[in-house]
C-alpha positions in Angstrom: 25.2 -9.0 129.4 24.2 -10.4 126.3 20.8 -12.1 126.3 20.9 -15.8 125.2 18.0 -16.6 123.3 16.8 -20.8 122.4 14.0 -23.2 122.3 16.8 -26.2 123.3 16.1 -27.1 126.6 20.3 -27.6 127.5 20.6 -24.1 126.6 18.1 -23.1 128.9 19.6 -24.4 132.0 22.9 -22.8 130.8 21.3 -19.9 130.3 19.8 -19.9 133.9 22.9 -20.8 135.7 24.5 -18.3 134.2 22.1 -15.9 135.4 22.4 -17.4 138.7 26.1 -16.2 138.7 25.7 -12.8 137.3 23.0 -12.0 139.6 25.2 -10.1 141.7 25.8 -7.5 138.8 22.4 -6.7 137.6 20.2 -8.0 140.8 18.2 -5.1 142.5 15.1 -4.9 144.6 12.3 -3.7 142.2 10.8 -1.0 142.6 7.1 -2.2 143.1 6.4 -6.0 142.8 2.8 -7.2 142.5 0.7 -10.5 142.1 -2.5 -10.6 140.4 -4.9 -12.4 142.7 -7.4 -14.7 141.1 -11.0 -14.4 142.8 -11.0 -18.1 143.1 -8.1 -17.4 145.7 -10.2 -15.2 147.5 -13.3 -17.1 148.7 -12.4 -17.5 152.6 -10.6 -15.3 155.7 -8.2 -18.4 155.3 -7.5 -18.2 151.9 -6.9 -14.5 152.1 -5.1 -14.6 155.1 -2.4 -17.0 153.5 -2.1 -14.9 150.5 -1.4 -12.0 152.8 1.6 -14.1 154.1 2.9 -15.0 151.4 2.9 -11.3 149.9 4.5 -10.2 153.3 7.2 -13.0 153.3 8.1 -12.5 149.7 8.6 -8.8 149.8 5.5 -8.2 147.6 4.2 -4.3 147.9 0.9 -4.8 146.0 -1.5 -7.0 145.0 -4.0 -6.8 142.2 -6.9 -8.5 143.6 -9.6 -9.8 141.4 -13.2 -8.6 142.5 -15.3 -8.6 139.7 -14.8 -11.3 137.3 -17.8 -12.0 135.6 -20.4 -9.2 135.7 -20.6 -10.2 139.4 -19.2 -8.8 142.7 -16.7 -9.8 145.5 -17.7 -7.5 147.4 -21.3 -5.9 149.2 -22.7 -4.0 145.8 -26.2 -3.0 145.1 -25.5 -2.5 141.7 -24.6 -6.2 140.5 -25.0 -9.5 142.0 -23.0 -11.0 144.4 -20.8 -14.2 142.7 -22.4 -17.6 142.7 -18.8 -18.8 143.8 -19.0 -17.4 146.9 -20.9 -19.0 150.2 -24.0 -17.8 150.8 -23.3 -15.4 153.9 -22.1 -12.0 154.9 -18.2 -12.9 153.9 -16.5 -9.6 152.2 -13.5 -10.2 150.4 -12.7 -6.7 149.6 -13.0 -5.5 152.6 -11.6 -8.2 154.5 -8.2 -8.0 152.6 -8.2 -4.4 153.2 -8.2 -5.0 157.0 -6.1 -7.5 157.2 -3.1 -6.4 154.1 -3.0 -2.3 155.0 -1.6 -3.0 158.7 0.9 -4.8 157.0 2.0 -2.3 154.4 0.4 -3.9 151.0 -1.1 -2.1 148.7 -4.7 -3.4 147.3 -5.9 -2.5 144.2 -9.4 -3.6 142.8 -9.0 -6.0 139.8 -12.5 -5.0 137.9 -13.1 -7.3 134.4 -15.0 -4.7 132.4 -16.5 -5.7 129.4 -16.1 -9.4 129.4 -19.6 -10.6 131.3 -19.8 -14.4 131.0 -17.6 -16.9 129.5 -19.8 -20.7 130.4 -22.3 -22.5 128.7 -24.0 -22.7 132.1 -25.8 -19.0 132.5 -25.9 -17.0 135.8 -27.9 -18.3 138.4 -29.1 -14.9 139.2 -31.6 -13.4 137.1 -30.6 -9.6 138.2 -27.2 -10.6 136.2 -26.9 -8.3 133.2 -26.7 -11.2 131.3 -30.5 -11.4 131.6 -31.6 -7.6 132.1 -29.7 -6.2 129.3 -29.0 -8.6 126.1 -29.1 -5.7 123.8 -26.0 -4.3 125.5 -24.0 -7.3 124.2 -21.6 -7.2 121.5 -22.0 -8.5 117.9 -19.4 -9.4 115.2 -19.2 -8.5 111.6 -21.6 -11.7 110.5 -24.1 -10.2 113.0 -24.1 -12.9 115.3 -24.5 -12.0 119.1 -22.2 -13.2 121.8 -24.8 -14.5 123.6 -26.0 -17.0 121.0 -22.6 -18.6 120.9 -21.3 -21.8 122.7 -18.2 -21.7 124.7 -16.4 -24.3 122.3 -17.3 -21.4 119.6 -15.0 -18.7 121.4 -12.4 -20.7 121.6 -12.8 -21.4 117.6 -12.8 -17.7 117.3 -10.0 -16.9 119.6 -12.3 -14.8 122.2 -13.1 -15.2 125.7 -16.4 -15.2 126.2 -19.7 -12.8 125.9 -18.8 -8.9 126.3 -20.9 -5.8 126.4 -20.3 -3.2 123.9 -18.2 0.3 124.5 -20.8 1.5 121.7 -23.4 1.6 124.0 -23.3 4.6 126.3 -25.5 2.4 129.1 -22.8 0.3 128.9 -20.1 2.7 130.0 -22.3 4.4 132.0 -22.8 1.4 134.4 -19.6 0.1 134.6 -18.5 4.3 135.9 -21.1 3.3 138.4 -19.5 0.0 139.6 -16.3 1.8 140.0 -17.7 4.9 142.0 -19.7 2.1 144.4 -16.3 0.6 145.3 -14.0 3.7 145.6 -16.9 5.7 147.3 -17.7 2.5 150.1 -14.2 0.6 150.0 -10.2 2.2 151.0 -8.6 0.7 148.1 -5.0 2.1 147.0 -6.3 1.6 143.2 -8.4 0.5 140.7 -7.1 -1.9 138.2 -9.3 -2.6 135.2 -8.5 -5.7 133.0 -10.7 -6.4 129.3 -10.8 -2.9 128.7 -10.6 -3.6 125.3 -13.1 -5.4 122.1 -12.6 -9.1 122.0 -11.3 -8.5 118.4 -11.3 -5.8 115.8 -14.7 -7.3 113.9 -16.2 -6.0 116.6 -18.9 -4.3 117.6 -22.1 -4.1 115.5 -24.2 -3.6 118.0 -27.5 -2.5 116.5 -26.9 0.5 119.0 -23.4 1.5 118.1 -24.2 1.0 114.6 -26.8 3.1 114.3 -24.8 6.1 116.3 -22.1 5.9 113.7 -24.5 6.5 111.1 -26.1 9.5 112.4 -22.9 11.2 112.0 -21.1 9.8 109.2 -24.1 8.7 106.8 -23.1 5.1 106.4 -24.0 2.0 108.5 -20.1 0.8 109.4 -21.7 -2.7 108.6 -21.1 -2.2 105.2 -17.1 -1.4 105.7 -16.7 -4.8 106.8 -17.5 -6.4 103.7 -14.7 -7.1 101.2 -17.5 -6.5 98.2 -17.1 -2.6 98.1 -19.2 -2.4 94.8 -22.1 -0.4 96.6 -19.6 2.6 97.6 -19.9 2.8 93.6 -18.5 6.1 92.6 -17.1 6.9 95.8 -13.3 7.5 95.5 -10.8 4.8 97.5 -9.7 7.3 99.7 -13.0 8.4 101.2 -14.1 4.6 101.9 -10.2 4.4 103.3 -11.2 7.3 105.8 -14.2 6.0 106.5 -13.0 2.7 107.5 -10.2 4.7 110.1 -13.2 7.0 111.1 -15.3 3.5 112.2 -11.7 2.3 113.9 -11.3 5.7 115.7 -15.3 5.4 116.5 -14.5 2.5 118.4 -11.4 3.1 119.8 -12.9 6.7 121.4 -15.5 4.6 122.7 -13.0 2.9 125.3 -11.1 5.7 125.9 -13.8 8.3 126.5 -14.9 5.5 129.2 -11.4 5.8 130.8 -11.7 9.7 131.1 -15.0 9.3 132.8 -13.8 7.1 135.5 -10.6 8.9 135.9 -13.2 11.9 137.0 -14.8 9.7 139.0 -12.1 8.6 140.6 -10.7 12.4 141.1 -14.0 13.5 142.9 -13.9 11.3 145.6 -10.1 13.1 146.6 -8.9 10.0 147.7 -4.9 8.9 146.7 -6.6 6.0 144.4 -4.5 5.0 141.4 -5.8 4.0 138.2 -4.3 1.4 136.1 -4.9 -1.1 133.3 -3.6 -4.5 132.2 -3.0 -4.3 128.8 -2.4 -6.3 125.6 1.5 -6.2 125.5 2.3 -5.3 122.3 1.4 -1.4 122.2 0.3 -1.6 117.8 -1.9 -4.7 118.6 -3.5 -3.5 121.6 -4.4 -0.5 119.3 -5.2 -1.5 116.2 -7.0 -5.1 117.0 -8.5 -4.2 120.0 -8.7 -0.8 119.8 -7.0 -0.5 123.6 -4.6 2.8 122.9 -3.5 2.1 126.3 0.1 4.4 125.2 -2.3 7.2 124.7 -3.8 6.8 128.1 -0.4 7.0 129.5 0.5 9.8 127.3 -2.3 11.8 128.5 -2.3 11.4 132.1 -5.8 9.2 131.9 -4.1 5.9 134.0 -1.5 6.2 136.2 0.6 3.0 134.7 -0.2 0.1 132.8 0.7 -3.8 133.3 1.3 -5.2 129.6 0.6 -8.8 130.0 3.8 -10.0 128.6 3.2 -13.5 129.6 5.2 -15.1 126.4 7.6 -17.8 127.4 10.1 -17.0 124.5 12.7 -14.5 125.9 13.1 -13.1 122.5 9.4 -12.3 121.7 9.5 -10.9 125.4 12.1 -8.4 124.8 10.5 -7.2 121.8 7.6 -6.7 122.9 9.7 -4.1 125.6 11.3 -2.8 122.6 7.9 -1.6 120.7 6.9 0.9 123.7 7.0 4.3 123.1 10.5 5.7 124.4 8.7 8.8 125.7 6.5 6.9 128.5 8.9 6.9 131.2 9.5 3.5 132.8 7.8 4.0 136.0 4.8 4.2 134.0 4.9 0.7 133.0 4.6 -2.0 135.5 6.0 -5.3 133.5 3.7 -8.4 133.6 5.7 -12.1 133.5 3.8 -14.8 133.2 4.5 -17.7 135.6 1.7 -20.5 135.0 3.0 -20.8 131.9 6.8 -21.6 132.2 9.3 -22.3 134.5 10.9 -20.6 137.1 14.3 -20.4 135.4 12.5 -18.9 131.9 10.5 -16.3 134.6 14.0 -15.4 136.0 15.0 -14.8 132.4 11.9 -12.3 132.0 13.0 -10.6 134.9 16.7 -9.7 134.1 15.6 -8.3 130.2 13.1 -6.4 132.0 15.7 -4.6 134.3 18.4 -4.4 131.6 16.0 -2.4 129.7 15.1 -0.5 132.8 11.4 -2.0 133.9 12.0 -2.5 137.6 8.1 -2.6 138.6 6.9 -6.1 138.1 3.5 -8.2 138.1 3.2 -11.7 138.4 0.5 -14.0 136.9 -0.2 -15.3 139.1 -0.4 -16.0 143.0 -2.1 -19.5 142.4 1.0 -20.9 140.7 3.5 -18.9 143.3 1.9 -20.7 146.4 1.4 -23.9 144.7 4.8 -24.7 143.5 7.0 -23.6 146.5 10.5 -23.7 144.8 9.8 -21.0 142.1 9.6 -17.8 143.8 13.0 -18.7 145.6 14.4 -18.9 142.5 13.1 -15.4 141.0 14.4 -14.1 143.9 17.9 -14.9 142.8 17.2 -11.7 140.8 16.7 -9.1 143.7 19.3 -7.9 146.2 17.5 -8.6 149.3 16.8 -12.0 149.9 14.0 -12.4 152.3 
């Protein structure tokens, strides 16, 4: 089938109708079909019952359920505070969804936001939150500005999501490993799904602790490498400066990878059949060079079981372009293609399913449940891409 791209509404509609007519030739049941379930949807037993019912009726196999949003817990924890968005009672959302989804043959992956810690001008209510306990653990940009000193409008302006923890602080990664350890030891989850397992952008992280660690190894404060005027390196060959800049990039990238490895080892010690995955920036080159998230390496070396590229663009040509950038040496089974439904119509999303299929990707994740549940006509359209009607 030839892919048709256009920004014209008329052509999009015609293309969608063509996809309907050709479904019998290309349609098939996905190997795995999942949804991201955002934490605001799991605040009560009733809301979780609706999620499970929707997933079962529509043929979903897996749910990525957000149980850590902003340094908090939607489960019982002795390490981090209970989410202030949950009722002040004993309700445990993670336990409830596990107890009720497993009998329906639904696999539950604990979706954990890692380095993103806070994203609101309203400060955390619980004084035990890391926001208060360890401000020295937070990310710093090349201008020396600490995220904790920014207003939310500043994050919108610089195109980041909020206050991040610094991957270059060893205690941060130790803490995050303990967060994962607590979940895998106390809950019968089928998977751990890591999100925000990256830096805000490549102008981070000039946290004092990280700078000192780099300087101890290379005898250069990395903040100097971020300044456009390199006159203070007078007498040093240009390739030496370039090598130092590469080492600084690798230093930040390695901190993320080392955390992935520690989490993998922690899961292995439980002897439970728990898979490890990550929601990642979809363009592998951008992920590696702008966010120091080398997810292709993680897959090739077996550090994670699969990645879910968040390929949310509504533009079909850009969507397929991302697929073509993924290293062909990575088996398709290790990629669960993320498709946005919150930002595009159901016919546009249908075309992304068919493009995924035509490129060999038949494991799909939709972002997110809320859109599918709130628009009853949406998912029945997507099912046209599947061979078994529910």
